[in-house]
C-alpha positions in Angstrom: -2.9 -2.4 -16.9 -2.3 1.2 -16.1 -5.4 3.2 -15.0 -6.6 5.7 -17.5 -8.6 8.6 -15.9 -10.2 9.8 -19.1 -10.9 8.7 -22.8 -10.6 11.0 -25.8 -12.3 10.6 -29.2 -11.6 12.5 -32.5 -8.8 14.6 -31.2 -7.8 15.6 -34.8 -11.2 16.9 -35.6 -11.2 20.4 -36.8 -14.5 22.2 -35.8 -14.8 24.7 -33.0 -16.7 22.4 -30.8 -15.1 20.6 -27.9 -17.6 18.2 -26.3 -17.1 17.0 -22.7 -18.8 14.4 -20.4 -17.5 15.2 -17.0 -19.6 12.5 -15.2 -19.3 9.9 -18.0 -18.4 6.8 -15.9 -19.1 5.0 -12.6 -15.5 3.5 -12.5 -13.8 3.3 -9.1 -10.1 2.8 -9.6 -8.4 0.2 -7.5 -6.5 2.6 -5.5 -9.7 4.0 -4.0 -10.6 1.5 -1.2 -9.7 -1.4 -3.4 -12.1 -0.3 -6.2 -15.2 -0.1 -3.9 -16.9 2.9 -2.4 -18.8 0.7 0.0 -22.3 1.4 -1.5 -24.6 -1.0 -3.2 -24.4 -2.0 -6.9 -27.8 -0.5 -7.4 -26.5 2.8 -6.0 -23.5 2.7 -8.4 -25.9 2.4 -11.2 -27.8 5.5 -10.2 -27.3 9.1 -11.1 -25.3 9.7 -7.9 -22.4 7.8 -9.3 -22.4 9.1 -13.0 -24.5 10.8 -15.6 -26.5 8.0 -17.2 -26.4 8.1 -21.0 -24.2 11.2 -21.1 -21.0 9.5 -22.5 -22.7 7.9 -25.4 -24.6 11.1 -26.3 -21.4 13.2 -26.0 -19.6 10.9 -28.4 -22.3 10.9 -30.9 -22.6 14.7 -30.8 -18.8 14.9 -31.3 -19.2 12.8 -34.4 -21.9 14.9 -35.8 -20.4 18.3 -34.9 -16.9 17.2 -36.0 -15.4 18.1 -32.6 -13.2 16.2 -30.2 -14.8 14.4 -27.1 -13.4 13.9 -23.7 -15.1 11.6 -21.2 -14.0 11.0 -17.6 -13.3 7.5 -16.5 -14.0 7.8 -12.7 -17.2 8.2 -10.7 -18.1 11.5 -9.6 -18.2 9.9 -6.1 -14.4 9.3 -6.4 -13.8 13.0 -7.1 -16.0 15.4 -9.0 -14.3 17.0 -12.0 -17.1 19.5 -12.4 -16.2 21.2 -9.2 -13.6 23.8 -8.2 -10.6 22.4 -6.4 -11.9 24.2 -3.2 -15.4 23.2 -3.5 -16.8 21.5 -0.4 -18.7 18.9 -2.6 -15.6 17.9 -4.5 -15.6 14.7 -2.5 -19.2 13.8 -1.5 -19.9 11.9 1.7 -23.7 11.9 1.3 -25.6 12.2 -2.0 -29.3 12.0 -2.5 -29.9 9.9 0.7 -26.9 7.6 0.2 -23.9 7.7 2.5 -20.6 7.0 0.8 -18.7 4.8 3.3 -15.2 5.1 1.4 -15.6 8.9 1.5 -16.9 9.3 5.1 -13.5 9.7 6.7 -11.5 10.6 3.6 -9.2 13.4 4.6 -7.0 15.9 2.7 -4.3 13.3 1.9 -6.9 11.0 0.3 -8.5 13.8 -1.6 -5.2 14.9 -3.0 -4.3 11.4 -4.1 -7.5 11.3 -6.1 -7.0 14.8 -7.4 -3.6 13.8 -8.7 -4.6 10.5 -10.3 -8.0 11.6 -11.7 -9.0 15.3 -11.5 -5.8 16.9 -12.7 -5.1 14.6 -15.6 -8.7 15.1 -16.9 -8.5 18.8 -16.7 -5.1 18.8 -18.3 -6.3 16.9 -21.2 -9.4 19.1 -21.6 -7.2 22.2 -21.6 -5.1 20.8 -24.4 -8.3 20.2 -26.5 -9.6 23.7 -25.8 -6.3 25.1 -27.0 -6.6 23.4 -30.5 -7.7 26.7 -31.9 -8.2 30.4 -30.9 -12.1 30.3 -31.0 -13.1 27.0 -29.2 -16.7 26.4 -28.2 -17.3 24.2 -25.1 -20.3 21.9 -25.1 -20.6 20.2 -21.7 -23.1 17.2 -21.8 -24.8 16.0 -18.6 -27.8 14.1 -17.6 -30.2 14.5 -14.7 -32.5 12.2 -12.7 -36.2 12.4 -13.3 -36.7 12.7 -9.5 -34.6 13.1 -6.4 -35.7 11.3 -3.3 -38.6 13.1 -1.7 -38.6 15.7 -4.3 -41.1 16.6 -7.1 -40.9 15.0 -10.5 -38.8 17.1 -12.9 -40.9 17.9 -16.0 -38.1 19.0 -18.4 -36.8 16.8 -21.2 -33.7 19.1 -21.7 -32.1 21.8 -19.7 -29.8 24.6 -20.9 -27.5 25.7 -18.1 -25.2 28.7 -18.1 -23.5 31.3 -15.9 -22.8 35.0 -16.8 -21.9 34.4 -20.4 -25.3 33.8 -22.0 -24.3 34.2 -25.7 -24.6 30.7 -26.8 -27.1 29.5 -24.2 -29.5 32.3 -25.1 -29.3 31.3 -28.8 -29.8 27.7 -28.0 -32.8 28.3 -25.9 -34.4 30.3 -28.7 -33.7 27.5 -31.1 -35.1 24.9 -28.8 -38.2 26.8 -28.0 -39.1 26.6 -31.6 -39.4 22.9 -31.2 -43.1 22.2 -30.4 -42.7 19.0 -28.3 -40.1 20.0 -25.7 -40.3 21.1 -22.1 -37.1 23.1 -21.7 -35.3 24.0 -18.4 -33.8 27.5 -18.5 -31.1 27.0 -15.9 -33.1 24.1 -14.7 -33.2 21.6 -12.9 -30.5 23.7 -11.3 -28.3 26.7 -12.1 -25.3 26.1 -14.3 -22.4 27.6 -12.5 -20.2 26.9 -9.6 -16.9 28.8 -9.2 -14.0 26.7 -10.6 -16.2 24.2 -12.3 -15.3 22.7 -15.7 -17.0 25.4 -17.7 -15.6 28.1 -15.6 -12.2 26.8 -15.8 -11.9 26.1 -19.5 -14.3 28.6 -21.1 -15.6 31.5 -18.9 -12.1 32.4 -17.5 -10.9 32.7 -21.2 -14.0 34.4 -22.8 -14.9 31.2 -24.9 -18.4 30.4 -26.0 -19.9 27.7 -23.9 -23.1 25.9 -23.0 -24.0 23.0 -20.7 -26.8 20.8 -21.9 -28.6 18.4 -19.5 -30.9 15.6 -20.8 -33.3 13.8 -18.5 -31.6 10.4 -18.0 -34.6 8.2 -18.7 -34.6 9.7 -22.3 -31.0 8.7 -23.1 -30.6 5.3 -21.3 -30.1 3.3 -24.6 -27.8 3.7 -27.6 -30.9 4.2 -29.8 -32.2 6.9 -27.6 -28.8 8.6 -27.5 -28.5 8.4 -31.3 -32.0 10.0 -31.7 -31.1 12.9 -29.4 -27.7 13.4 -30.9 -29.2 13.5 -34.4 -31.8 16.0 -33.2 -29.6 18.2 -31.2 -26.6 18.6 -33.5 -28.1 20.7 -36.1 -29.8 22.8 -33.4 -26.6 23.4 -31.7 -25.1 24.4 -35.2 -28.0 26.7 -35.8 -27.5 28.3 -32.3 -23.9 28.8 -32.9 -24.5 30.4 -36.2 -26.7 32.9 -34.6 -24.3 33.7 -31.7 -22.1 36.8 -31.7 -18.6 35.4 -31.4 
């Protein structure tokens, strides 16, 4: 079977929203060290390998927002599609205390092979989705671990991340702050911009509305949790978009 570096859902949907899950899978293609990065199965199930729960949440949000969804089908440890092509963390050799043996001695030739097979096809497909209409809105769905090794617990249930274009993120933060039971990260647990990342490439550089939403991954581990959050977030996202100057 031919390796497929991404999966798309609802490509004929008509709303402004395009929903992405850049770190949807912990898949290691066979052409990368025989399909094994050399780390434990328990590590491949951690946040270092993919965004737990993000793929299911993204698909459900796409259903509710009537927008297409694209999900990567390769681990962020294979190559990170949410990094610029020249970013030094594009191919991680150490992440949250775990050494990645298959990446430790990976040089430019190996990186380029992974870029051609995984990174570029994903971005090409996302570019096509964003060009469906003249006024697309990019919703990037991610999840974060409740605690990095040796670091404090993260108190937020949800984070809204953004770069210089705060049109949609500011509206979404206002809408979320009206929810009485949420602890909201404003560009937390980290800032939402790296030069050449997915939002930069497909939204910021073209003036398109965009927002990156992070859910704490212990809150979206199960399909039922993902459905609850999608059902809650979809109308809030629509409300925020309606309030945003286009």
